[in-house]
C-alpha positions as CSV (number, residue, x, y, z in Angstrom):
1,M,103.4,112.4,120.1
2,T,105.3,113.3,117.3
3,S,108.5,111.7,115.9
4,P,111.3,112.5,118.6
5,F,113.6,113.1,115.4
6,Q,113.4,117.0,114.0
7,H,116.0,117.3,112.0
8,S,116.0,119.0,109.0
9,A,116.4,116.8,105.5
10,A,119.6,118.2,104.6
11,E,120.5,117.0,108.7
12,R,119.2,113.8,108.2
13,D,121.1,113.1,104.9
14,A,124.7,114.6,106.3
15,A,124.2,112.0,109.3
16,P,125.7,108.4,108.9
17,Q,123.0,106.3,107.4
18,F,121.5,103.1,108.6
19,V,118.8,100.7,107.2
20,L,116.0,98.6,109.0
21,P,116.6,94.9,107.6
22,L,113.6,93.0,107.1
23,V,113.4,89.5,105.6
24,V,110.2,87.5,104.2
25,R,110.0,83.6,104.0
26,I,109.1,83.0,100.6
27,E,109.1,79.1,100.2
28,R,108.8,77.9,96.5
29,E,105.6,75.8,96.9
30,A,104.0,78.1,99.4
31,P,104.6,81.8,99.4
32,P,102.4,83.9,101.2
33,E,99.6,86.0,100.1
34,R,100.6,89.5,99.5
35,T,98.2,91.2,101.9
36,D,99.3,88.7,104.8
37,A,102.9,89.8,103.7
38,L,102.4,93.3,104.0
39,E,100.3,93.3,107.3
40,T,102.9,91.0,108.9
41,A,105.8,93.4,108.0
42,A,103.9,96.4,109.4
43,R,103.7,94.3,112.5
44,A,107.3,93.4,112.4
45,V,108.4,97.2,112.4
46,L,106.1,97.7,115.4
47,T,107.1,95.0,117.3
48,L,110.9,95.9,116.9
49,L,110.2,99.7,117.8
50,S,108.3,98.7,120.8
51,D,110.9,95.8,122.2
52,E,112.7,96.6,125.5
53,R,116.1,95.9,123.2
54,A,115.4,98.9,121.4
55,T,113.3,101.2,124.1
56,A,115.7,100.9,127.2
57,E,118.2,103.3,127.7
58,D,120.5,100.8,128.1
59,G,118.9,98.2,125.8
60,E,121.5,96.4,123.1
61,W,119.8,97.6,120.3
62,A,118.7,101.1,121.5
63,Q,121.8,103.1,120.2
64,P,121.2,101.3,116.2
65,V,117.6,102.0,116.7
66,H,118.3,105.7,117.7
67,D,120.9,106.3,114.9
68,W,118.5,104.8,112.3
69,Q,115.9,107.1,113.2
70,D,118.0,110.2,113.7
71,A,118.8,110.0,109.7
72,R,116.7,108.7,106.9
73,I,114.1,105.7,107.7
74,R,115.2,103.2,105.6
75,K,113.9,99.8,105.2
76,V,114.6,96.9,102.7
77,V,113.1,93.8,102.4
78,R,114.5,90.6,101.0
79,R,113.4,87.4,100.7
80,A,114.4,84.0,101.9
81,R,113.8,80.4,101.9
82,G,115.1,76.8,103.1
83,A,118.7,77.1,104.1
84,E,118.6,80.5,103.6
85,W,115.9,81.7,105.8
86,R,117.4,79.2,108.7
87,R,120.6,81.1,108.4
88,A,118.5,84.3,108.6
89,E,116.9,83.0,111.7
90,A,120.3,82.5,113.4
91,L,120.8,86.3,113.6
92,P,119.8,88.4,116.1
93,G,116.0,89.8,115.4
94,I,112.7,88.8,115.7
95,T,110.3,86.6,113.6
96,V,106.4,87.9,113.6
97,T,103.8,85.4,112.1
98,G,100.9,86.4,110.0
99,R,98.0,83.9,108.9
100,A,101.0,82.3,107.2
101,A,103.5,84.9,106.2
102,E,106.8,85.0,108.3
103,V,108.8,88.0,108.6
104,R,112.0,88.5,110.5
105,V,113.3,92.1,111.5
106,Y,116.6,93.2,112.5
107,P,118.1,96.0,114.6
108,P,119.2,98.5,111.9
109,V,122.5,98.2,110.2
110,P,124.7,100.7,108.6
111,L,123.8,101.1,105.3
112,D,126.9,99.3,103.7
113,G,127.3,96.7,106.6
114,W,124.7,94.2,106.1
115,P,125.6,91.2,107.9
116,K,126.7,88.6,105.3
117,D,124.1,86.1,105.5
118,L,121.3,89.3,104.7
119,A,123.7,90.6,102.3
120,K,123.2,87.5,99.8
121,L,119.8,87.6,100.2
122,Q,117.5,89.1,96.9
123,V,115.7,92.2,97.1
124,S,114.1,92.5,93.4
125,G,111.3,90.1,92.2
126,T,109.6,89.9,95.6
127,E,106.0,89.4,93.7
128,L,103.2,88.1,95.9
129,D,99.5,87.9,95.2
130,D,96.4,87.7,96.6
131,P,94.1,84.9,95.6
132,A,90.7,86.8,96.0
133,P,90.4,90.9,97.1
134,P,91.1,90.9,100.8
135,P,87.7,91.8,103.1
136,P,87.0,95.3,104.2
137,P,88.9,96.2,107.4
138,A,87.0,95.5,110.9
139,A,85.4,98.6,112.4
140,A,87.8,100.4,114.5
141,E,90.9,98.5,113.4
142,P,93.9,100.7,112.3
143,V,94.4,100.6,108.4
144,L,97.1,101.5,106.4
145,W,95.9,102.7,103.3
146,L,97.9,102.2,100.2
147,N,97.7,104.9,97.5
148,P,96.0,103.3,94.4
149,E,97.5,105.3,91.7
150,V,101.3,103.9,92.7
151,T,102.3,100.3,91.6
152,M,104.6,98.9,94.0
153,S,106.6,95.2,94.2
154,A,105.3,93.4,97.0
155,G,108.8,93.8,98.9
156,K,108.7,97.6,98.0
157,A,105.2,97.7,99.5
158,M,106.0,95.8,102.7
159,A,108.7,98.5,103.5
160,Q,106.3,101.2,102.7
161,A,103.2,99.5,104.9
162,G,106.0,99.2,108.0
163,H,107.1,103.1,107.4
164,G,103.3,103.8,107.7
165,A,103.3,101.9,110.9
166,Q,106.0,103.5,112.2
167,L,104.6,107.1,111.2
168,A,101.5,106.0,113.4
169,W,103.5,104.8,116.1
170,W,105.3,108.1,116.5
171,D,102.0,109.8,116.8
172,L,100.2,108.0,119.2
173,D,100.3,108.8,122.9
174,A,102.0,106.2,125.4
175,A,98.3,105.0,126.6
176,A,97.5,104.0,122.7
177,R,100.5,102.7,122.2
178,A,100.7,100.3,125.0
179,A,96.9,99.5,124.2
180,W,98.2,98.6,120.6
181,R,101.0,96.4,121.6
182,A,98.9,94.5,124.2
183,A,96.5,93.7,121.7
184,G,99.2,92.5,119.3
185,F,99.0,95.1,117.2
186,P,96.1,94.7,114.8
187,L,95.9,96.4,111.7
188,A,94.8,96.1,108.3
189,V,96.8,97.0,105.0
190,R,94.3,97.6,102.2
191,T,94.7,99.9,98.6
192,A,92.5,102.7,99.3
193,P,89.5,103.4,97.1
194,P,90.4,105.6,94.4
195,V,87.7,108.2,95.0
196,D,88.7,108.3,98.9
197,W,92.4,108.6,98.6
198,P,92.5,112.3,97.4
199,A,90.8,113.1,101.0
200,L,92.9,110.6,102.9
201,A,96.0,111.8,101.3
202,S,95.1,115.4,102.2
203,S,93.8,114.6,105.5
204,A,96.1,115.4,108.6
205,L,96.8,111.7,109.5
206,P,100.4,110.5,109.0
207,L,101.4,110.3,105.4
208,V,104.5,108.5,104.0
209,R,106.2,110.0,101.1
210,D,108.7,107.8,99.4
211,A,112.4,109.0,99.2
212,G,112.8,107.7,95.6
213,F,115.6,105.7,96.0
214,T,113.8,102.6,94.6
215,E,110.9,101.9,92.1
216,I,109.0,105.3,92.4
217,A,109.5,108.9,92.0
218,P,111.0,110.9,94.8
219,G,108.1,112.5,97.1
220,S,105.4,110.1,95.9
221,A,102.5,109.4,98.5
222,T,102.3,105.9,99.4
223,V,100.6,105.4,102.3
224,V,98.3,107.0,105.2
225,A,98.1,105.8,108.5
226,D,94.4,105.7,109.9
227,H,94.7,104.6,113.6
228,P,91.5,105.3,115.4
229,A,93.5,106.8,118.4
230,L,94.5,109.3,115.8
231,R,91.3,110.4,114.0
232,S,90.0,112.9,116.5
233,S,93.3,114.5,117.2
234,H,94.2,114.7,113.5
235,A,90.5,116.0,112.4
């Protein structure tokens, strides 16, 4: 199953633009690890896409999700702590928790129509680290492979991981989607070994190319979504 939205780039640009807000909780004394935050952001996007409020014809989020996917698929990650996070949690959305990371995802909003309590949050400077290299992905685990040649802030990488997860979701059939959701959307986000990236990027697996609105050049390949259910169909 591919994206239900097959408009040209010009048509998508001409459509009203929406953005999917994500907020990561970064407390000063206990920030999450980078990989945990990236994986949690990807799972947050999948959780929203599969939520009945977004998928049901009369769901309260169905129209904004449709309008967002019908234009450019923009995601913006902001950060919050303390009272900022409590205000962010009070707005309609879904909080997804990783090993320690917390990410809240919201129904899409117009590009210039962010809720006040989210608009005040910072975008730039979302920097997180892994204290040790993450372990290899588990066998048969879906993996979002990051381009080793592209440098991104944690916030930017979270948005790109979310986009990779979304492309995989679009390509899966109904049975594979249901199985992934029932399992709690297990996935790993890893930087691809440089020697492996060319083959991944040239495969038929879903590939994210950034629009170039922030940080990196337009058209940059950032993520390959490697889901086991897609490997045979995209071979």
